[in-house]
C-alpha positions as CSV (number, residue, x, y, z in Angstrom):
1,M,3.2,105.1,80.0
2,T,0.7,102.3,80.6
3,I,1.1,99.3,78.2
4,R,-2.3,98.1,77.0
5,D,-1.5,96.1,73.9
6,N,-0.3,92.5,73.5
7,L,-0.6,91.8,77.2
8,N,-0.9,88.0,76.5
9,I,1.9,87.8,73.9
10,S,5.1,86.4,75.3
11,K,7.2,87.0,72.1
12,F,7.0,87.7,68.3
13,E,8.9,85.8,65.7
14,P,9.6,87.0,62.1
15,L,8.3,84.8,59.3
16,S,9.4,84.6,55.7
17,S,6.8,86.0,53.2
18,P,5.0,83.7,50.9
19,A,7.0,85.0,48.0
20,E,10.3,84.3,49.8
21,L,9.3,80.7,50.5
22,K,8.1,80.2,47.0
23,S,11.3,81.6,45.7
24,S,13.4,79.2,47.7
25,L,11.2,76.3,46.9
26,P,9.7,77.2,43.4
27,L,7.1,75.3,41.5
28,S,8.4,74.6,38.0
29,D,6.5,75.5,34.8
30,A,5.9,71.8,34.3
31,G,4.7,71.4,37.8
32,S,2.4,74.4,37.5
33,Q,0.9,72.9,34.4
34,R,0.3,69.6,36.1
35,V,-1.5,71.3,39.0
36,M,-3.7,73.2,36.5
37,N,-4.5,70.0,34.5
38,D,-5.4,68.2,37.7
39,R,-7.7,71.1,38.8
40,L,-9.3,71.0,35.3
41,T,-10.0,67.3,35.6
42,V,-11.7,67.9,39.0
43,Q,-13.7,70.7,37.4
44,N,-14.8,68.4,34.6
45,I,-16.1,65.9,37.1
46,L,-18.0,68.6,39.0
47,E,-19.5,69.8,35.7
48,H,-20.4,66.2,34.8
49,K,-18.3,66.4,31.7
50,S,-16.4,63.4,33.1
51,D,-17.8,60.3,34.7
52,K,-14.6,59.6,36.7
53,L,-15.0,59.4,40.5
54,L,-12.8,61.4,42.8
55,V,-11.0,59.3,45.4
56,I,-9.3,61.6,47.9
57,V,-7.2,59.2,49.9
58,G,-4.3,59.3,52.3
59,P,-3.2,59.9,55.9
60,C,-5.4,61.7,58.4
61,S,-2.4,64.0,58.9
62,I,1.2,64.1,57.7
63,H,3.8,63.9,60.4
64,D,6.7,62.2,58.6
65,P,7.5,63.5,55.0
66,I,9.6,60.5,54.2
67,E,6.7,58.1,55.0
68,A,4.3,60.4,53.1
69,L,6.5,60.3,50.0
70,E,6.6,56.5,50.2
71,Y,2.8,56.5,50.4
72,A,2.6,58.9,47.4
73,K,4.8,56.6,45.3
74,R,2.5,53.6,46.0
75,L,-0.6,55.7,45.3
76,K,0.9,57.0,42.0
77,K,1.5,53.5,40.8
78,L,-2.0,52.4,41.8
79,S,-3.5,55.5,40.0
80,L,-2.0,54.4,36.7
81,E,-4.0,51.1,37.0
82,V,-7.4,52.8,37.7
83,D,-7.1,56.1,35.9
84,S,-9.8,55.2,33.3
85,K,-12.5,55.4,36.1
86,L,-11.0,57.0,39.1
87,M,-9.0,60.1,39.8
88,L,-6.8,59.5,42.8
89,I,-5.8,62.5,44.8
90,M,-3.6,62.2,47.9
91,R,-4.6,63.7,51.2
92,V,-1.7,65.8,52.3
93,Y,-3.1,67.4,55.5
94,F,-0.7,69.7,57.4
95,E,-3.1,71.4,59.8
96,K,-5.4,69.7,62.3
97,P,-8.3,71.6,63.9
98,R,-8.7,71.0,67.6
99,T,-11.9,71.2,69.7
100,T,-9.7,72.0,72.7
101,I,-5.9,71.3,72.6
102,G,-3.6,68.9,70.9
103,W,-1.0,68.6,68.2
104,K,-2.0,71.1,65.5
105,G,-0.2,69.5,62.6
106,L,3.2,69.4,60.8
107,I,3.1,73.1,59.9
108,Y,2.6,74.2,63.5
109,D,4.8,71.7,65.2
110,P,7.0,69.7,62.8
111,D,9.2,68.3,65.6
112,L,6.2,66.9,67.5
113,D,7.6,68.3,70.7
114,G,5.7,71.6,71.3
115,S,8.6,73.7,70.0
116,C,6.3,75.0,67.2
117,H,8.9,75.9,64.6
118,I,6.3,77.1,62.1
119,S,8.9,78.4,59.6
120,K,10.4,75.0,59.4
121,G,7.0,73.4,59.1
122,L,6.0,75.6,56.2
123,S,9.3,74.7,54.4
124,I,8.8,70.9,55.0
125,A,5.2,71.1,53.8
126,R,6.0,73.0,50.6
127,K,9.0,70.7,49.8
128,L,6.8,67.6,50.3
129,L,4.1,69.0,48.0
130,L,6.7,69.7,45.4
131,D,8.1,66.2,45.6
132,I,4.7,64.7,45.3
133,D,4.0,66.9,42.3
134,E,7.1,65.6,40.6
135,L,5.6,62.2,40.8
136,G,2.7,63.4,38.8
137,L,0.2,62.8,41.7
138,P,-2.4,65.5,42.6
139,T,-2.7,66.6,46.2
140,A,-5.5,67.7,48.5
141,T,-5.4,69.5,51.8
142,E,-7.7,71.2,54.4
143,I,-7.4,75.0,54.5
144,L,-7.4,75.9,58.2
145,D,-5.4,79.0,58.7
146,P,-6.0,81.6,55.9
147,V,-2.4,82.8,56.2
148,T,-0.8,79.4,55.5
149,A,-2.8,79.0,52.3
150,Q,-0.7,81.7,50.7
151,Y,2.4,79.5,51.2
152,I,1.1,76.2,49.7
153,A,-2.1,76.7,47.8
154,D,-0.4,77.0,44.4
155,L,0.4,73.3,44.7
156,I,-3.1,72.0,45.6
157,A,-5.5,70.4,43.2
158,W,-8.5,70.0,45.7
159,A,-9.1,71.5,49.1
160,A,-11.5,71.0,51.9
161,I,-13.0,73.3,54.6
162,G,-13.5,71.3,57.7
163,A,-16.6,70.8,59.8
164,R,-15.4,73.3,62.5
165,T,-14.7,76.1,60.0
166,T,-17.5,75.7,57.5
167,E,-19.5,78.3,59.3
168,S,-16.6,80.7,59.4
169,Q,-17.0,83.9,57.4
170,P,-13.2,84.3,56.8
171,H,-13.0,80.8,55.4
172,R,-16.0,81.3,53.1
173,Q,-14.5,84.5,51.8
174,L,-11.1,82.9,51.3
175,V,-12.6,80.0,49.3
176,S,-14.3,82.6,47.0
177,G,-10.8,83.5,45.9
178,L,-9.1,80.1,45.9
179,S,-8.0,78.7,42.5
180,M,-8.9,75.1,43.1
181,P,-12.3,73.3,43.7
182,V,-13.2,73.2,47.3
183,G,-15.5,70.9,49.4
184,F,-17.3,72.2,52.4
185,K,-17.9,69.6,55.1
186,N,-21.2,69.5,57.0
187,S,-20.9,70.7,60.6
188,T,-19.8,68.4,63.5
189,N,-23.4,68.2,64.7
190,G,-24.4,66.8,61.3
191,N,-26.1,70.0,60.0
192,I,-25.8,69.7,56.2
193,N,-27.5,73.1,55.6
194,T,-24.4,74.8,57.0
195,A,-22.3,73.5,54.1
196,I,-25.0,74.5,51.6
197,E,-25.0,78.1,53.0
198,A,-21.2,78.1,52.9
199,I,-21.2,77.2,49.2
200,G,-23.8,79.9,48.6
201,A,-21.5,82.4,50.1
202,A,-18.3,81.2,48.5
203,I,-19.6,81.2,44.9
204,H,-20.1,85.0,45.2
205,K,-17.7,87.9,45.1
206,H,-16.1,89.1,48.3
207,V,-13.7,91.8,49.6
208,F,-11.6,90.9,52.6
209,L,-8.3,91.5,54.4
210,G,-5.4,89.0,53.9
211,V,-1.7,88.6,53.5
212,L,-0.1,89.5,50.1
213,D,2.7,87.4,48.6
214,D,5.2,90.0,49.8
215,G,4.1,89.6,53.4
216,R,2.2,92.9,53.6
217,S,-1.5,93.1,54.6
218,G,-3.7,93.6,51.6
219,I,-7.3,93.9,50.4
220,F,-8.4,90.9,48.3
221,H,-11.2,91.3,45.8
222,T,-12.5,87.9,44.7
223,K,-14.5,86.6,41.7
224,G,-16.3,83.8,43.5
225,N,-15.5,80.1,43.3
226,K,-18.0,78.1,41.3
227,Y,-16.5,74.8,41.9
228,C,-17.6,74.3,45.5
229,H,-19.5,71.2,46.7
230,V,-20.6,69.3,49.8
231,V,-18.6,66.7,51.8
232,L,-20.8,64.5,54.0
233,R,-18.8,63.3,57.0
234,G,-21.6,62.4,59.4
235,G,-22.2,64.1,62.7
236,N,-23.0,63.5,66.4
237,K,-21.9,59.9,66.0
238,T,-24.5,59.5,63.2
239,E,-23.8,58.6,59.6
240,N,-25.1,60.6,56.6
241,Y,-23.8,58.6,53.6
242,S,-26.9,56.4,53.0
243,S,-29.3,57.0,50.2
244,E,-31.8,59.1,52.2
245,Y,-29.1,61.6,53.2
246,I,-27.9,61.8,49.7
247,A,-31.4,62.5,48.5
248,Y,-31.9,65.1,51.2
249,T,-28.6,66.8,50.3
250,K,-29.5,66.8,46.6
251,E,-32.8,68.4,47.4
252,L,-31.2,71.1,49.5
253,M,-28.7,71.9,46.8
254,I,-31.2,72.1,44.0
255,K,-33.5,74.3,46.1
256,N,-30.5,76.7,46.5
257,S,-29.8,76.6,42.7
258,L,-26.6,74.6,43.2
259,I,-25.4,71.6,41.2
260,P,-25.9,68.6,43.5
261,N,-22.3,67.4,43.8
262,I,-21.4,65.4,46.9
263,V,-18.3,63.8,48.2
264,V,-18.8,61.1,50.8
265,D,-16.2,61.0,53.6
266,C,-15.9,57.3,54.5
267,S,-14.2,58.3,57.8
268,H,-15.1,60.5,60.8
269,S,-18.6,60.1,62.1
270,N,-19.6,58.1,59.0
271,S,-17.3,55.3,60.2
272,G,-18.0,55.9,63.9
273,K,-14.3,56.9,63.9
274,I,-13.4,53.2,63.5
275,A,-11.0,52.9,60.6
276,K,-12.1,49.4,59.5
277,N,-15.7,50.7,59.0
278,Q,-14.6,52.8,56.1
279,S,-15.0,49.8,53.8
280,K,-18.7,49.5,54.8
281,V,-19.3,53.1,53.8
282,L,-17.4,52.7,50.5
283,R,-19.4,49.6,49.6
284,N,-22.6,51.5,50.3
285,V,-21.4,54.2,47.9
286,I,-20.6,51.6,45.3
287,S,-24.1,50.2,45.6
288,Q,-25.6,53.7,45.2
289,K,-23.5,54.4,42.2
290,K,-24.5,51.1,40.6
291,D,-28.1,52.2,41.1
292,G,-27.4,55.3,39.0
293,E,-26.7,57.9,41.7
294,K,-24.9,60.7,39.8
295,S,-24.7,63.3,42.6
296,I,-22.0,61.3,44.4
297,I,-18.9,62.5,42.6
298,G,-16.3,61.4,45.0
299,V,-15.2,59.6,48.2
300,M,-12.7,60.3,50.9
301,I,-10.7,57.6,52.7
302,E,-8.2,58.0,55.6
303,S,-5.4,55.6,54.9
304,N,-1.7,55.2,55.8
305,L,1.1,52.8,55.2
306,N,0.0,50.8,58.3
307,H,-3.4,50.3,60.0
308,G,-4.4,52.1,63.2
309,K,-3.3,55.1,65.2
310,Q,-0.8,55.9,68.0
311,K,-0.2,58.4,70.7
312,V,2.8,60.6,70.7
313,D,4.1,60.6,74.2
314,D,7.7,60.2,73.2
315,T,9.0,60.9,69.6
316,S,11.5,58.1,70.0
317,T,8.8,55.5,70.3
318,I,6.7,56.5,67.3
319,K,6.0,53.4,65.1
320,P,6.5,53.9,61.3
321,G,3.6,54.4,59.0
322,I,0.9,54.7,61.6
323,S,-1.3,57.8,62.1
324,I,-0.7,60.0,65.1
325,T,-4.2,61.5,64.8
326,D,-7.3,59.6,63.6
327,G,-7.1,55.9,62.9
328,C,-6.4,54.9,59.2
329,I,-6.6,51.7,57.2
330,G,-3.4,50.2,56.0
331,W,-2.0,50.2,52.5
332,E,-3.0,46.7,51.6
333,E,-6.6,47.3,52.5
334,T,-6.5,50.7,50.7
335,E,-5.2,49.1,47.5
336,S,-7.8,46.3,47.7
337,L,-10.7,48.7,48.3
338,I,-9.7,51.0,45.4
339,K,-9.3,48.1,43.0
340,E,-12.8,46.8,44.1
341,L,-14.2,50.3,43.5
342,Y,-12.6,50.3,40.1
343,R,-14.0,46.9,39.2
344,E,-17.5,47.7,40.4
345,L,-17.9,51.2,39.0
346,K,-19.7,51.3,35.7
347,I,-19.0,54.4,33.5
């Protein structure tokens, strides 16, 4: 008999079901209530019932859970000082989209050596989210693989769909059924309308195939997610955070009968992929907010314990607290910028 299937598959590995992982690493009732409360706070900001500004801040990617938890402890302490004006949400990104090849994130390769122990990565990711939840700090992540969302989404207060997947129909469908507010980034070429179209799709009902909690394939019938919004991240090495882009995005959203809610990503193309330039973007946002711009409901900052980025050629030479993907600002600058934002913001 001629074999025609799976010709390019070298092997299969079994994977625990979402229910099995959740059972071994359960979210407590108190933790579940914290996540629900955090989502409600974000929803109130999106409905303009609250004047707080979202600040989604943290490492470009997580590669060391111990360092991530140390960052979370510092961010939690800072959040208590600025809570009256700012809602701090920690970036806890486990999956990294790649234009070609490269490290795909902690879930896919937790040992940073190409061994790709995904079961281990999922366990580490869920355990870290539980530890951060215990601190009382909300978390954000990028939803990249629709399957992995089933393993960790119950712990997430805010999620993003990245520039490379905003056009993806499976991601738009998935968002329509997610329980947290979701920001769609403009495409890598700077097209903002792509994100507008994504929101238009995700706020409606969908039916699609997915993985059930017990691991079987299933048919999902969604209600639509009304808490979707735009994340401006620049494109083609051009920024899109200045007032003319904000005005343009507002106009597009209103024309499409959407509430003009915008998060400005201070990193990526808005900073020219230079970490220190994030402060320039943030101060421009502060100026716009002081001028009365209400459509900007949040900012995103890539930050780590220490400034910069590093290559991972040898895991034994990795320096502590420094990003292994995009460059990040260090903790001292992060704390200073957030306190500046808190002082300057009038609500």
